[in-house]
N, C-alpha and C positions, 0 to 999 in steps of 0.2 A: 504494500500500499504506500503511496506517495506521502511524503511529508506534508504538513500543513502550512509550510512557508509560503508567502506571497508578497508581492510588492504592493504597497497601499498608496493610491493617489486620492487626493481630496478635491472635490468640486463643491460648490454651494448647494445646499439643499433647496435654496429658492430656485436655482436653475432647473433642478430636477422637477420641482413642482410645476414650473411654467411648462416644462415639456410634457408632463402628464396631462396638464389641463389643456394645452394648446394642440397637442398631437392626438392624444386618445380620447379626450372628453370623457374621462370615466369617474365614477364616484368610487373613491378609493379610502378605505379606512386606514388611518396612520398610527404607528406606534408612537411613543413619546419622541420628542424632537431629536435626541441624539442617543438613543438606546437601541440595541438590537438584541433579541433573544430567539435563538433558533427554535426553541420548543414552542414559542408563541407566534412567531413571525407568519404573516401571510405573505402571498406572492407580491403584494404591494410594498410590504416592508422590505422584502428582499430586493425589489428593484430600487428602492430609495437607497439602501446601503450600498448597492452595486454602483448607482449613479454617483454616490459620494465618494467612490473609490476605496471603501474600507472592506468591501466584500467582492470577491469574484465568483464566477460560477465554478471554477476549479476549486476554490476553497470550500464553497457550498457542498460540492460532491464529496470532498474529503471529510467534511463534518458528518454527512450522512453515513459514509462508509465506516467511519469510526463508531457510529451507533450500531451499525449492523454487526460490526466485528465484536463489540462489547456485549450486545444484547440478543442478537439473532443467532450468532454462531457460538457464543460464549454466555456466561452469566445465566440468566433464565432461559436461554436458548429457545427463544420464541418460534424459530423455524418458519418465518414468513416468506422467505425467499427460496426459490428452486434454483435460480440462476442470477448472478450479478455480472453486469455488463463490464467486461475487462477493458473496454475502450472508453468508459465513461469520463475518465479525467482527461483524456485527449480531446474528447468531443467538447467537454466544458471548456477547455483551454482554446480551442477553435472559436467558440461562441464568445469568449472574452476578447479574443483579437478583433473579431467582427464588431463587437460593440465599440472598440476604440476607434475603428475606421469608418463605420457606417452608422453607428448608433444601434439601439435595441430594435428588434423586429416588433416588438409589442409587449403587452404586459406579462408575458410568460417567458421572456427571453432569458435564458440562462438558469431557469428553474428546473426542477427534477421531478420526473414522474416515475411512480411505480405501478406496474401493469399486471393484472391478472393474466395467468398463463393460458388463456384461451384466445388471446389477441396475437396474430401473427406478427413476428419480427423478423426481417430477413437476415439479421445478424446475430440472432440468438435463438436457441430452440424454443418451439411451442409445443407443449406436451399436453396440456389439460390435466396435468398431475399424473398422467398415465404412463406406466413404466415401459411399455412397448415403444413409446415415441421418445425415449431418452435419447438426447443429442440430435433429434431431427429438427432441421431448420426449414421453414417454409421458403417459398420463392420470392416473396415480396411482403411488405408491411400490410397489416390491416389498415383500412381507410382511415380510422381515427388515430391510430399510431402514426401514420404518415403526416396527418394534419398536426399532431403534436410536434413532430420533429420540424416541420416547416415553420412552426411558430417559435422555434428556438428552444425546445424542451429536450433536456437529456433524459434518455429513457435509461434508468438506472439498473432495472432488473425485472425478473419475472416472478410473480408471487405464487405461492403454494395455494392449494384450494382443496375442496372436496373433489374426489376423482371423477373426471368428466365421462369416463367410459367403464371403469371398473367398480367393484363394491368391497372396498376393504372392510375389515372386521370391525373398526371403530368408527364413530359418527364423525362425519365432515373431514375424513382423512384422505389422503392420496396414496396411491402405490409408489409414487416417487418421492414424497416427503413426509409421509406420515401426518401427524395432526400438527396443525398450527396452534399454539397456545394463546390464550386471551391474555395480554399483558396486565389487565386489571384483576384477573383471577386465573392463575396458571392451571387450575383444575378444570376450566371451562374452555369452550370454543369461542372464537371471535366471529361467529355466524357460520353460515354454510359455505356456499361455492366460493364467494369472494373473500373467504376468511383471511388469506395471506395479505391481501390489500388492506383489510380493515386493520389488522395488527401492525403492519409496516406503518401506516399513517398514524395510528394511535401512539406508537412508539417513536415517531418523528424520524423515520428512516426515508423520507421523500417529502416533496412540497405537496404534490396532488396525486390521485390515483385513478385508475380505471377499474371498475367492476362490471359485472354482467349478470343478468337476471332472466331466468326462465320463469320462476315462480317467485321467489322472495330473496335472491341472492345478491342484490344490492341493498335492499331495504333492511334485512335482518343483520348483515355484517356491520351496516351503518349504525344501527341501534346498539349492537353489541360492542362496538368500538368507540362509543362516544364520539360519533362523527356527524357530519352533515352529508347526505347522500340523495341522489335524484335518480328514480326510474322515470324516465321521460315519457311523453306521449308516444305511442308506438308509431313509428315512422319519422321521428325527428332525427335520429341518429342511426348512421349506417352500420349494419352487421357484416360488411364485406370483410372477410379475413377473420372472422370470429367463429370459433367453435359455437355450436348452436343446437338447439333442439326443437324450436318453436317458430316455424317459418311465419306464422301470422301474429307473433307477439314478442319474440326474443328482444331484449334490449341491453345495450351497453350503456354505461352512464358514469358520471363523474362522482367520486367520493373525495372529501376534503375535511380539514379541521375548521373551516370557516365558510360562511355563505359566500364571501367575495371569491375565494379560490374555486369553489364549485361553480360559480357564475362565469368567472374567467375562463375556466376549462370548457364549459358549455359553449362559450362564444367561438372557441376553436373547433370543436369536434362536431357540432350541430349542422344539419343541412343536407341538401340533395347530394346523391351520389349515384351516378349512372350505373354502377355495379351492383347496386341494391336498390331496384325500383320501388321497394316498399316506401323508400324516402321520398318518393314523388308526392305523397301525401302531405309533405311539409311545405311544398311549394305555395307561396302566398300566405302562409300561416305564421312564418317567423316574425318577430318584431323588427321594425325598421332600425331601431337603436339596439346597441348592445345589450346583452343580459345584465352585465354589471351596472348598467345605468338604472336599473330597477331597484337597486339596493337602496333602503330607505330605513333609517334608525327609528322613524315614526311609522313604520309600515303596518302597525297593528291599528292605528288610529283610523277609524271608519271602515275598517275591514268587516265583512259579514261573514261569519263562519258558523257551521252547524255541527253540534257534537253527535256523532253517530253512535247511538245506543247499541245498534246490533253488534258492534265490535267487542262488547263485553261478553258475547257468546262464546269467545274463542279462548277457552280455558285450556288448562287449569291455571287460576290466577293466584297470585301471591299478594298477601296484604301490603307489603312494602312497596310492590310496583303500583298497586292500586293507590296508596297514598301519594306516591310521586306523580302520578297521573293527575290526581285532583289538584295539586300544586301547579303543575304545567298548565292545565286547563284554566286556572284562575288567573293566569298571566295575561290571557287574552282580554276579558272585560276589564281588568285593572289598567290596561293601557289603551283603552278607547275602542276595542273591537266590539261589535255588536254580535252577541252569542245567542244561537237558537238552540237549546238543549233538547235532548230526548228524541232525536230524529231516528226514524225506523223506515225501512222499505216495506214493512207490513207483512213481511213473511220471514221465515228462518233463513237468514243470509248464510249461516254455517251449512245448513242442510243444502241450500241451493248450490254452494260451492263444492259439496261433496258430490252431488248428483250431476252437475253440470261442470266437470272437471276441465282442466286446460287442454286445448287442442294439441298440445305438444305430445300427448300420448299417442296420437295418430301421426304426427309429422316428423317424429325424431329421426326415423331412418332415412327419410327423404332429406332431412337437414344435413345429417352426417354425410350422406353421399354428394349433396351439394357442395359442403366445405372441401371434401376431397377432390372434387372435379376442378377446384380452382388451383389446385397445386401443380407444380411443374413435373416434368418426366422423371425427375430424380426421387421424388417422394416415394416411400417405400410401400405405402398402401393405396390401393386404387379404388376400393369400395368399403362399404360398412362390414361386410362379411370378413374381409382380410384384416381390417383394423380391429374388430371387436371380438373375434372368435379364435380359438385355437391356440392361445398363449399359455403355456404350462406355467403354473404357479401364480397366475394372475386371476384374482376372484372375479368372475364374470357376473354382470348384473343379472338378476333374475328376469326371465322372460325375453332376453335379448335374441336368443336363438329364434324363438318363435316369432318375435316381431320382424326380424329380417326375412324369415321364410314367408311371412304373411303380411307383408307390408300392404296397407290398404290402398285402394285407388282413390287418391284425394279428389278426384273430379266427381266420382259417383257414389262413394261409400255413404250409405244412409245414416249410419251412427255418427260419423264424422260431420255430415251436414246438420244433423241435430244438435251437436255440441257447438258449432259456429252460430246456430240460431240462438242457442242458450247464452252465448257470449254476447251477441248483439242485444239480446233482451236485457241483460243485466246493465250494459253500458248505457242503453236508453233510460232504464230505471234510475240509474245513478245521476245522470244529467237532469232528468226530470224532478228528482228530488231537490237538487240544487236550484233549478228553475222555480220551483214551487215557493221557496222561501228567499229567492233572490240572493243566493249565497255565493261567495267567492270560492268557498272550499268547504270540504268536510274534514273534521279533525277527530282522531281517536288514538289510543296507545297502539303502537305497532304490534305489541305482544304484551300479555299480562304477567309474564314471568321473566326471571333472569336468563342470562345466556345458558345454553345446555352444557351440562356436565359431559366431559370427555369419557366415552365409555363404549360399550358394545353398540353397534349400529342398530338403531331402533327400526320398528316396522314403519311402513309408509304412512301410518296413521298419524305420526308426529307432525305432518304437515298441516293438520287441521287446527293446530293451536295458533297459527299465524294467519291473519286475514289476507285473502288472495283476491281482494276486490280489484287492485290496481293491475296485476297481470293479466286477469281474465278480461277486463274491459279495456284494457290498454290506455287507460287515463293516467295522467302523470301524478306521482307521489313523491313528496319531498320529506324525508325523516330528519328530524331535529333532536338534540339531546334533551332529555328530561332530567338528567342528573343521576344520582347514584343511590342504591340500596344501602342500608346501614353497613353491609359487609364489603362495600365498594364496587358493586357491579353496575354497570351502566345500563340504561334503557332509553328508549326513544319514542317520540311523539310522531305521528304520520300525518301529513296535511295532503289531501287528495283534491285535485282540481279538475276542471273542465279540459276537454281537448285543447292542446296548444296554449295552455294558461300558465306555462313556466314563468313568464314575468310577474304574474300575480303571485305565484307561489314563492319566488325569490323575494318579492316585496314583504310578504307576510313572514317568511322565515328570517329574513334580515331584521325586521321589527322585533320579532321574538328574541333573535339572538342579542339585540341591543339592550334588552331589559331583563331577560332571564338571568337570574343570580345563581352562581355555584353550579351550573349544569356541565361544566368542562373542566378537565384538569389532566395533567400528565400521569400516566400509569406509575404506580409506586415501585414497579419493578424495573422500570426504564428511566431512572432519573437524569437530570442534565449532566453533561459531561464538561470538564474544563475546557475553556476556549469557545463555548457556544454563545456566551453573552459578552457584549462590550459596548462602549459608549464611543460616540464620535460627534 
């Protein structure tokens, strides 16, 4: 690992602020005038320190690498990374040189992303945590990875996750990396499939992160990691180059330690991609201004939100989480929001979601084959059968062989059509409920209990304790921290909006972030290291 030495150059902070206001027209939260703290810094704070000459991208990467060495590979051994980019320092150095000669590309220039290992990276393996893909590099970047690189972001590495293709014995583990540990409670998971991204961000091993979600794997890792995370409107973000299971609903999305960082990442990765025509739905729907422009410390004032009573069906519940939920909900009316309580669909939402499950159970094999068809001629597996069957010592998912042999005709299968109709009906009902009371969003606890204990892999019925309203309807949901149970476990509040309402959700979430007290903190197992804070 390279040393942390660098040459410091100073410029006036006023010059930086003028550049921000004049060139980017962003609403940027600032740290105190001359202080920098890696563990609390936003991407905006990083830009300010870089503009002042006291921080470089190279030094930033080195600081994150030091934390990976201290906490991911040693110490509590969080195990959030499957692969760390060996060229990260060289890439950061090149971005520093570009900054000196041309200036920054934008608000994320020189910052660092950690990426769930379902997103293709041409220069690093993409495995989905699946042992048979160890060392396998795809032919090109996923669309949103490419967009981050173009924005001047260093991709620091690929994160561990629950296995994309196999079924390890323990919950949320991969055959490549085992279990990622939750840095807030080492006996527990930091969510399901995007667990490594959650733990890496919570432990401050990168600036921003990418997660993905078939069912709950952006939202639950966000809740379990004391983060902000967005499962966006289906069709807003390209899935090209992303391992997936859900053709009509899979989502990738930003995860971060602040609403600003989430919005700045969304500005880079959202929008139309001709290699994923599902994103054609976003044409004409995105805001004309940047997503960061909707950040508002008074964002709760005048907002209209409804508390979805049906969310309390999704047990088992824990008293400590129920108490935190009540405190988080009280923040809204106390800061000027108009709250409609006790809203219900008028039927058992939990029963509906059980009987009208995600279309991914029909679409998975098609989705796997579509991902493989994107790869170049050197890729070792050509179809789902080659990829998922016949690997000695790798625990196969139940029902995979039958699913491959009997993949449904998605054009004509009557049960699949009925599932799509149920999906459309619930989406319409959710929008109608918001229309009825003229609401900006529905709010509810993401889950009524603490993160799951690491242990034997549970039955599929475990999924019923997490509300699947957002993934089935394709409506956007932004999860914000509610705080911590007495034993230090984080839990999150979910804010569900109308289609393409990400600007509204960002406004509400930033208003909540500005006034909610004591809802975020650094994990006790990954404290600050020397050299991460300085004044300038």
